[in-house]
N, C-alpha and C positions, 0 to 999 in steps of 0.2 A: 504493500500500500504506500503510495507516494505522499510527500509532505502536503500536497494540495488537498488530499482527502483526509489526512490525519488531523490537520488543524481544526476544521469545523467540528469534528467529533470531540476533540479536547475542549473546544469552546463550549459545546453543549454540556459536557461533564463538569467543567470547572467554573463556568460563568452563568449558565442558564438553567436548563432543565434537570441537571444531575447533582446539584450541590447538596440538597437535603439527603439524597441517597448516599452520597460520599461521606457526609458528616456521620450518618447513622452507621455505615460500614466501618468507619474509622473507630468509632466508639466501641462497637462490638468486637473488633479485632483487638483493641487494647484490653477489653475485659476477658474475652474468651481465648485469646491467643490462637494456638494451633487448632483448638476445638472448633473455631469458627468454620473451618473447612469441612467439618463433619456434619454441620447443620444444613439440612436440605433447604430450609427456608432462606437462610442467609446466602447460600450459594445461588439459589434461584434469584435472589435480589441482585446479586453481583452480575449474573448473566443477563438478566432482563434490563439492568441499567445500561450495559454495553449495547444491547440491541436497540433500546430506546434512543440513546444518544446517536447511534449510527443512522437510524431511520429519520430522526429529526434533522440531522445535519444534511441529509439528502433531500428530504421533502418538506421540511419545516416551514419553508417560505409559502406553502399553500395552506391557507387558514384551516380548512376542514381536516387536513392531515396533521397539522400542528396540534389541533385540539384532540384528535383521535390518538396519536402516538404518545402524547404527554401522559396518558393514563396507563401505559404498559406496566410500569414499575408498581404502582399501587394495586392494580388488578392482580398481577402475578404474585406479589408478596402476600396480599391478603388471602388469595386462594390457597397458597402453600401453608400459611400459618393457621388457617381455619381448622385444619386437622387437629390443632391443639385445643380447640374449644371456641365457642362463639364469643367468649369474653375478649378474645384477641381483636375482634372487629371494632371494639370500643377502646382498644389500647391507644393511649395518647400518641405514641409514635406512629401507629398505623393511620390514625386520623390526620396526623401531620403530613404524611405522604400525600393523602388526598387533597388536603388544603393547598399544599405547595404545588401539586400538579395543576390545580385549577388556576391559582394565581399566576404561576409562571407561564402557563399557556395563554391566559388572557393578556398579560403584559407583553409577551412576545408578539402576539397578534396585533396589539395596539402599536407596538414598536415598528412593525413592518408595514402597517397600513395607514398610519396617521401622518401628520406633518413632521418636519424635522424637529420642531420644539417638543412635540408629543413623544417622538422617538427618544429624545434625550431625557425627558422626564421619566419615562418608563424604564429606561436603562438605569437611572438613579434609584428608582423605587425597587428594582430587582436587587440591587446591592443591599438596600436597607432590609428587605425581606429576608435575604440570605443570612445576614448577621443576626436578625431577630430569631430565625429558626435555629441557627447555631446555638444561641443562648438558651432557647427552649430545650434543645436536645441535651445541653449541658445540665440544665435543671432536671430533665427527665432521668438521665443516667445517674445523677447524684442522688435523686430520690430512690431510684431502683436499687442503688447500692445499699441504702439503709433499710428498705422495706422488703425487697425481693418477694413481693406478693402481687401477682398479675391483676388481682381484683382491685387493688389500690392504685394501679397504674392506668386506669381508664381515664378518659377525658373528663368524666363526671366527678372524679374523686381527686385526681393528682394535684390540683391547684390548692387543695386544703393544706398542702405541705409547703406552699410558697412562703408563708410567714416564717417558718422554721428555717427554710433555705436562706432567707434574707438576713438571718441573724449572724451568719458567717461573714466577717469582713472580707475574706478572700473572694467570696461570691460577688460582693459589691465591686471589688476591683475588676473582676471579669466583666461584669455588666457595664460599668462605666467605660472600661477600655474598649469593649465591643461597640458601645455607642459611639465613642469618638472615632473608632476605626471605620464604622459605617459612614459617618459624616465625611471623614477624610477621603475615603475611597469613592464615595458618591460624588463629591465635588470634583475629584480628579477625573472620574469617568465622564462626568457631565462636560467638563472642559475639553477632554479628548474627543468626545463625540461631536461637540460643537466645532472643533477645529477640523475634524474629519469631514463633516458635512460641508464646511466651507471649501475645503480643498476639492472635494468631490464635485461640488457645484461649479467651481472655477475650471476644473479639468474638463467638465462637460461642455464648456463654452469653446474649448480649443480643439476638441476632437468630437466626433459623433458619439452620442450617448451610448449606442449599442457597442461601439468600439471601446469606449471608456469602461463600461461594465465588464467587458471581456478581459481587458488588460488588468483591471483591479482584481478580478476574481482569479485569473490564471497567471498574472505576472508578466506574461508575454503572449504574443500571437505567433505561433510557429508557421513559417512559410510553407505554403502548399499550392498546388495547381487546382483551379476551379473554373468552371464555365459560368461566366457572369455577363450581365448586360450593363454597358457603360453609357451614361447619358452626359452629353456636353451641351452647355448653353452659354451664350454670351450676348451682350447688347449690341445692336446694330449701330454702327458709326459712333462708338464710344469715344474714340480719340477726338472727334469733332466736339463732343459734349465737354470733354475735359478742357479743350482750348477756349470754349465759350463761357464756362461758368467757373466760379471759384472752388477751391478744394473742399471747403466745408460743405457746400451744397451737393457736390458730387458724392462725398462720403455719406451724407444723410440719405441721398437717393439710393445709393447702393445698399445701405442697411435695410431700407424698406423693401427693396427688390429681393434681397437674399432672405428676408423674413417670409416673404410670399413663397419662395422656393422651399424654405425649411418646413413650412406647414404642409405643403403638398408632398414632399419627400417622406415626412413622417407618416402621413396618411397611407402612403403606398409602400411602407416598409423598406424604403431605400436608405442608403447610408451616404451622407455627404462626405466625400473624400477630401476635397479642398476647394477653397476659393482662390482663383487666380486672376487678380485684378477685377474685371467685370465678369469673368467667366466662372462657372460652377461645374464641378465634376461630381457625378453621383453614381454610386454602385448599387445595382439591384441583383438579388439572388444570393447574398451572403448567408442567409438563413436556410437555404435550400428548400424554401417553401413554394408558394404559388409561382407559376411561370414568370420568371424575371422580366421577360420581354413585354408581357402584358402589363405588368406593373410600371415599367419604365415609360411605355407609350401612354398609359392612362394618366400618369403623372405629368407628362409633357402636354397632353391635351388639356388637362384641367388648368395647367399653368397658362397656356395660351388663352383659354376661356376667361382667365382672371385679368387679362391684359387691360381691358377698359377700366376695371375697378382700380388697378394699379396706377394707371395714368390719372384717373380722377383724384386719387389720394395725393399724388405728387402735385397736381395743380392746386389742390386745396391748401397745401403746405407751402406753396410758392417755390417748389423745387423743379429742377430741369426734368423735362419729359422726353425720354428716348423715342426713337422711331419704332422700336420693337425689339424682339430678341428671337434668335434662331435656336433650334434644338437638333442635335444629331445623336443617333443611337446605333450601337453595334453590339453584337453578341459573339463571344468567343472565349477561348481558354486564356487564363491569366495566372500569374504568380501573385498570391495574396499573402501578406504578412508584415512583420516588422522589418523595415529597411532603414539602415543608417549605421552610425558608429556606436561604440560602446556607451559613449556619453550622451548621445542624442539620437533617438530613433523616431521613425514616422511610420504609422500604419498606412499602407497604400497598396495599390495593385500595379503590376508591371507587365507589359506585353503589347503586341501590335494592335490588339483590340482597342486600347486606349487611344492610340494614334489615329486609327480609322474613325472612331467616334468623333474625335476633334475635327478631322478633315470633313466629315459629313456635315457637321454643324457649319463649317465655313462655306460648304456648298449651298447652303440655304439661300445665300445672296445671289447665286448664279441661276438657280432653277426656279426662283420665285415661289418657294414653298417654306412655310414657317417651321415645319418638322420634316427632316429627312432621315430615313432609316435604311439600314442595309438589308440585303435579301435574306440574311440569316435571321434577322429580327422579324421580318415580314412572315417568313415561313412558320415561325414559332407562335405568331399571334392567333387568338381565337377568331372565329369567322366574323363576328360583329365588328371587331377592330380592323380586320383586313379590308372591310368594305369602305373604310374611310380613306384608304390609300390608293394611289394610282401609280403605275410604273413611270419612272422618269428616265428609263433606259440606263445605259452605261455612262457613268460619270468619271471624269479624270480626277484623281486625288493627288495632291502634292506629295512627292516622295514615293509614289508607287508607280511601277512600270506599266501595270495593266489596269484598265478601267474596272470599276466595280458596279455591279447592278444595284440600283437603289430605288426607293419608293418615297413619294412625297405625299403629304397630307392634302386631301382635297377639300375637307370640311372639318374644322376643329371641334364641331359640336357632335358628340356621339349620337347614334340613332336613338330615337325615343326621347331626346331632350330638346327643349326649345332654345 
């Protein structure tokens, strides 16, 4: 098992769902020593704890499964200990397993589905609960040491011994120390989580969020070959705009332009590879999901249909309005992965497919079509999308010795839409 798989399991055991179980096992080991391993109930607890942590590390990000798998330990342990009598169902430690399972599951669900602030708060509360449960188990085992009677260790009776427990100055030292430790760790975890969220958010502004998540989770993206659809787009006569308007206006116009593209690319599950001046390069098919060519073309069509809205927004803000923008798409095999030096890397794709997509975009000026796609893209499209394109024959592309069959958009409004 590699480090990438071991770490989430350890986090579940040490930080989240497994702490109460680990505290309980530690106490039992100290008391029973080698006899611990001859107790079927305790061995069952140990094994179920490992299974629970493994399953939660793999599937815990799905709320129903987080809730379901969080109860593996209490269910298994209670079932094993039930053979010793029903009194064990009310045992304070057994009840503690159930309470902790409920609280940890709910907090982890809130942590993963709420806002960044809620995530940090739940992370802090988890620390507090873990310290409180540690103190509870300390009280439980100290009481058990003196009483050694299971009937007096039920959740209904055990707290009668709390006043006696508090008479010992050592116990107060443990309680106060545990409280201070909870506050210190909670504040530290809160600040770390806050910093992590800020770095995560900033990182997501410089690389596509899908790429960011993959890099954060795996540490790197190993280079591989993959068939992908590449979309290129840039603004018509952008150089003339730059010569006519000031830099600030151009920059604001581009920000709005790329925001339009960003919304459409996300909608169609694409990945923005880079912005190159006024150009944008988008990758479709990284997730090996729906036909990458369909997604790329639908994205291009929707973006062209947004052109009037885009222009109106620019006019309303007093910004330069371009003549339009062209789109080129090509499908083929590419090398995908981290490219760069040891100190600085960039996730990107490499191959002739990228060059052809860029050249097809440039060809939109010559063939009077807003969207130009290669024959490979056209062949992969579904029937409805194919009907929107017409053959523009063989076109000459810069840097290629042979012409390439291409298709141009005839109507950027899909059938069935007005």
